[in-house]
C-alpha positions in Angstrom: 107.4 94.1 116.0 103.7 93.2 116.4 101.4 95.0 114.0 98.4 94.6 111.7 98.8 93.1 108.2 98.0 95.4 105.2 97.4 94.8 101.5 101.0 95.8 100.8 102.4 93.7 103.7 100.2 90.7 104.2 102.7 88.1 105.5 102.0 86.9 109.0 105.8 86.8 109.7 108.9 88.2 108.0 112.2 89.6 108.9 113.2 93.0 107.5 116.5 94.7 108.4 117.0 92.3 111.3 113.6 93.0 112.7 111.1 90.1 113.3 107.7 91.3 112.2 104.6 89.4 113.5 101.4 90.6 111.8 97.7 89.9 112.4 94.5 90.5 110.5 92.6 93.5 111.7 89.2 94.9 110.6 89.6 98.6 110.1 86.9 101.0 111.2 86.0 104.7 110.5 82.8 105.1 112.6 83.1 105.1 116.4 81.3 101.8 116.6 83.6 100.2 114.0 86.7 101.7 115.7 85.6 100.0 119.0 85.5 96.7 117.2 88.9 97.4 115.6 90.4 98.2 119.1 88.9 95.1 120.7 90.2 92.7 118.0 93.6 94.5 118.1 93.9 94.1 121.8 93.1 90.4 121.7 95.5 89.8 118.8 98.4 91.7 120.4 97.8 89.9 123.7 98.0 86.5 122.0 101.1 87.4 120.0 102.9 88.8 123.1 102.0 85.6 125.1 103.7 83.5 122.4 106.7 85.7 122.3 107.0 85.7 126.1 106.9 81.9 126.2 110.1 82.0 124.2 112.0 84.3 126.6 111.9 87.5 128.5 110.7 90.7 126.9 112.9 93.5 128.2 110.9 96.5 126.9 107.3 96.7 125.6 107.3 99.8 123.3 103.7 100.7 122.5 102.7 103.4 120.0 99.3 105.0 119.8 96.6 105.4 118.8 94.8 103.6 120.4 95.8 103.7 124.1 94.3 100.3 124.9 97.4 98.2 125.7 98.2 99.6 129.2 96.6 96.6 131.0 99.4 94.5 129.5 102.0 96.5 131.4 101.1 95.0 134.8 101.5 91.2 134.2 104.5 91.8 132.0 106.2 94.0 134.6 106.0 91.2 137.1 107.9 89.1 134.5 110.7 91.7 134.1 109.3 93.9 131.3 109.4 97.7 131.2 106.5 99.5 129.5 107.4 102.4 127.2 104.6 104.6 125.8 105.3 106.3 122.5 102.8 109.1 122.3 102.4 109.8 118.5 98.9 111.3 118.4 96.5 113.1 120.7 93.7 110.6 120.4 91.0 112.7 122.2 91.8 115.7 120.1 92.0 113.6 116.9 88.6 112.1 117.6 87.1 115.6 118.0 88.7 116.8 114.8 87.9 113.7 112.8 84.2 113.4 113.8 83.6 117.0 114.7 82.5 116.1 118.2 82.6 117.9 121.5 83.2 116.6 125.0 81.0 113.6 124.6 81.3 110.1 126.1 83.8 108.8 123.6 86.0 111.8 124.1 86.0 111.2 127.9 86.8 107.5 127.4 89.8 108.5 125.2 91.0 110.9 127.9 90.7 108.1 130.5 92.6 105.7 128.3 95.3 108.3 127.8 95.7 108.8 131.6 95.7 105.1 132.3 98.4 104.5 129.6 100.7 107.2 131.1 100.0 105.9 134.6 101.1 102.4 133.5 104.3 103.6 131.7 107.8 103.4 133.1 108.8 106.0 130.6 107.2 108.0 127.7 108.3 109.3 124.4 106.6 112.4 122.9 107.1 114.0 119.4 107.3 117.6 120.5 107.1 120.1 123.3 103.4 120.5 123.0 102.9 116.8 123.7 105.4 117.1 126.6 103.3 119.8 128.2 100.2 117.6 127.9 102.0 114.6 129.3 103.2 116.5 132.3 100.0 118.5 132.7 96.8 116.6 132.2 98.3 113.1 132.7 100.6 114.1 135.6 103.6 112.2 134.2 106.8 113.2 135.9 109.0 115.5 133.8 112.1 113.2 134.1 110.1 110.2 132.7 109.2 112.0 129.4 111.7 112.3 126.6 111.1 114.2 123.4 112.0 112.2 120.3 111.1 114.0 117.1 110.1 111.8 114.1 112.0 113.5 111.3 113.2 111.5 108.2 116.6 109.8 108.1 119.0 111.6 105.8 119.8 108.1 104.4 116.2 107.3 103.5 115.6 109.6 100.6 117.7 111.1 97.7 117.2 114.4 96.0 116.8 113.8 92.2 116.5 115.9 89.1 113.0 117.2 88.4 110.9 114.8 86.3 108.8 117.3 84.3 106.3 114.6 83.2 104.9 114.6 86.8 103.5 118.1 86.3 101.4 117.0 83.3 102.4 120.0 81.2 101.7 122.6 83.8 104.2 125.3 84.7 104.1 124.7 88.4 103.7 121.6 90.6 102.2 121.5 94.1 102.5 118.5 96.3 100.6 117.1 99.3 102.0 114.1 101.2 100.1 112.3 103.9 96.9 110.8 105.1 93.7 111.9 103.3 91.2 112.0 106.1 88.6 114.4 107.4 91.2 115.9 109.8 93.8 116.5 107.2 92.4 119.5 105.2 93.0 118.2 101.7 89.7 119.9 100.6 91.4 123.2 101.5 94.2 122.4 99.1 91.6 121.6 96.3 89.9 125.0 96.9 93.2 126.9 97.0 94.4 125.2 93.8 91.1 126.1 92.1 91.6 129.7 93.2 95.1 129.8 91.8 93.8 128.5 88.4 91.1 131.2 88.4 93.9 133.8 88.9 95.6 132.4 85.8 98.4 130.5 87.5 99.1 127.3 85.7 99.4 124.6 88.5 99.1 120.9 88.7 98.6 119.3 92.1 100.0 116.0 93.2 98.3 114.2 96.1 100.5 111.4 97.6 98.5 109.4 100.1 95.3 107.6 100.8 92.6 107.5 103.4 88.9 107.6 104.1 88.5 111.2 102.8 90.0 110.6 99.4 86.7 110.0 97.6 85.3 113.3 99.0 88.4 115.2 97.9 88.1 113.8 94.4 84.4 114.7 94.2 85.2 118.2 95.3 87.9 118.5 92.6 85.3 117.4 90.0 82.7 119.8 91.4 85.1 122.7 91.1 86.1 121.7 87.6 89.7 121.1 88.4 89.9 117.3 88.5 92.1 117.3 85.4 94.7 119.4 87.3 95.1 116.8 90.1 96.9 113.5 90.2 95.9 111.2 93.1 98.7 108.6 93.2 97.7 106.9 96.5 100.3 105.7 99.0 103.8 105.4 97.8 105.9 102.9 99.8 108.9 102.8 97.6 111.4 105.4 98.8 113.0 105.9 95.3 109.6 106.6 93.7 108.7 108.9 96.5 112.0 110.7 96.1 111.3 111.1 92.4 107.9 112.7 93.0 108.9 115.0 95.8 112.1 116.1 93.9 109.8 117.2 91.0 107.6 119.6 93.0 107.9 123.3 93.4 106.0 123.8 96.7 104.9 121.5 99.5 101.5 122.3 101.0 100.4 121.8 104.6 96.6 122.4 104.6 95.7 120.9 108.0 92.7 122.7 109.5 93.0 124.6 112.8 92.0 122.1 115.5 93.3 121.2 119.0 94.9 118.1 117.3 96.6 119.8 114.4 97.9 122.9 116.4 99.8 120.7 118.8 100.9 117.9 116.4 104.1 117.6 114.4 103.3 116.9 110.7 105.9 114.5 109.3 105.2 115.9 105.8 106.7 119.2 106.9 110.1 117.7 107.5 109.9 115.5 104.5 109.3 118.6 102.3 112.3 120.2 104.0 114.5 117.3 103.2 113.9 117.9 99.5 114.4 121.7 99.8 110.8 122.5 99.1 109.5 125.8 100.2 106.2 125.3 102.1 102.8 127.0 102.2 101.0 126.2 105.4 98.3 127.3 107.7 99.8 129.0 110.7 99.7 126.3 113.4 101.9 126.1 116.5 104.0 123.0 115.8 104.0 123.5 112.1 105.8 126.8 112.7 108.1 125.2 115.2 109.2 122.7 112.7 109.4 124.8 109.5 110.3 128.2 110.9 111.4 130.3 107.8 111.0 127.4 105.4 107.3 128.2 105.1 105.0 131.1 104.3 102.1 131.0 106.7 98.5 131.5 105.8 95.6 132.5 108.1 94.2 129.2 109.4 91.2 127.8 107.5 91.3 130.6 105.0 91.8 129.0 101.6 92.2 132.3 99.8 95.0 133.1 102.2 96.6 129.7 101.5 96.3 130.4 97.8 98.1 133.8 98.4 101.0 132.0 100.2 101.3 129.5 97.4 101.2 132.2 94.8 103.9 134.2 96.5 106.2 131.2 96.3 105.4 130.2 92.8 105.9 133.7 91.4 109.1 134.4 93.2 111.7 131.8 92.4 114.4 133.4 94.6 112.2 133.5 97.7 111.1 129.9 97.0 114.7 128.9 96.7 115.7 130.8 99.9 113.0 129.2 102.0 113.7 125.8 100.5 117.4 126.0 101.3 116.7 127.2 104.9 114.4 124.2 105.4 116.9 121.7 103.9 119.7 123.0 106.2 117.4 123.0 109.3 116.4 119.4 108.6 120.0 118.2 108.3 121.3 120.3 111.2 118.7 119.6 113.8 115.5 117.7 112.8 116.6 114.5 110.9 116.2 111.2 112.6 120.0 111.1 113.2 119.5 113.8 115.8 116.6 112.0 117.5 118.0 108.4 117.6 120.4 109.0 120.5 117.5 110.2 122.6 115.5 107.0 121.9 118.6 104.8 122.6 119.2 106.6 125.9 115.7 105.7 127.0 116.2 102.1 126.1 119.5 102.1 127.9 117.9 103.4 131.1 115.0 101.0 131.0 117.3 98.0 130.5 119.7 99.3 133.1 116.8 99.3 135.6 116.0 95.8 134.7 119.7 94.7 135.2 119.8 96.5 138.5 116.8 94.3 139.6 114.5 97.3 140.2 111.5 95.8 138.6 108.6 95.9 140.9 
């Protein structure tokens, strides 16, 4: 594993669960200019790390996740040395750029589309997280259908544990809402603040727990203060300890998915949806394509970008414990029966097996 260092994981090298992790320093950016610097530094650092690893022996598969789609040039020299290039398409970078910066079809957007096409063109095989991404891969990038495998990124059933509710988490309120994920411009946490404020105006006693961090956190906190509901929110930041995360999610009544209606969010699978489902949480969500594919009857769906409609969905679940329990149990069973990582792992392993078989057969060009 080659990846950036973080405050929580600063070591340049360590071994975790039999995985050798090589980290490098990386300046993070939020503006397009700063992101360009981040990508350039990242490319150089990854190239140097891979060169050192290749000097120790053959790399059978280079498995590259996005964003950004900048590592495709490495596929060509490494392929000559016996390496297969596997592209793991986790985010629609052109659509995310437009959602994050509220841009149109500008130069940066066109560059991101170019990088996406070049990455698919360089790949021996590709992984996608859902069928929307598969259609994009075989449509606008012209990747052959047989080279694209859907590997959903649901949580492992061994990762978390459902616990008894810890009532202290709700800070004395009757109901507890939870949001889990990145807090950025494209994630819609402001809509959750507005919906929570609406519920309080209706006389519904709620406390809202925001688990996650990101560049939009300060703006969300400011909005909560502006609406006079700051004392009904707990912003706990990122939680990397699975036991602590299990305690918090087990204590909630409803999981909220407030992602705004964009080309990126409509076609992306939100991991928080399936994490809520693991804990048997009923979900209130804006009605987006892949959110509905994942949650099905585990959620009540609100009109996209309508915070009053989102408040209605949450209210329905909070005031009807039987409906909340029914939807939560549907989600829990769906997660365990078809969406957990245990159902996806065989697909990933089959791709690795095929790529290494091709190497063994001497078919590397």
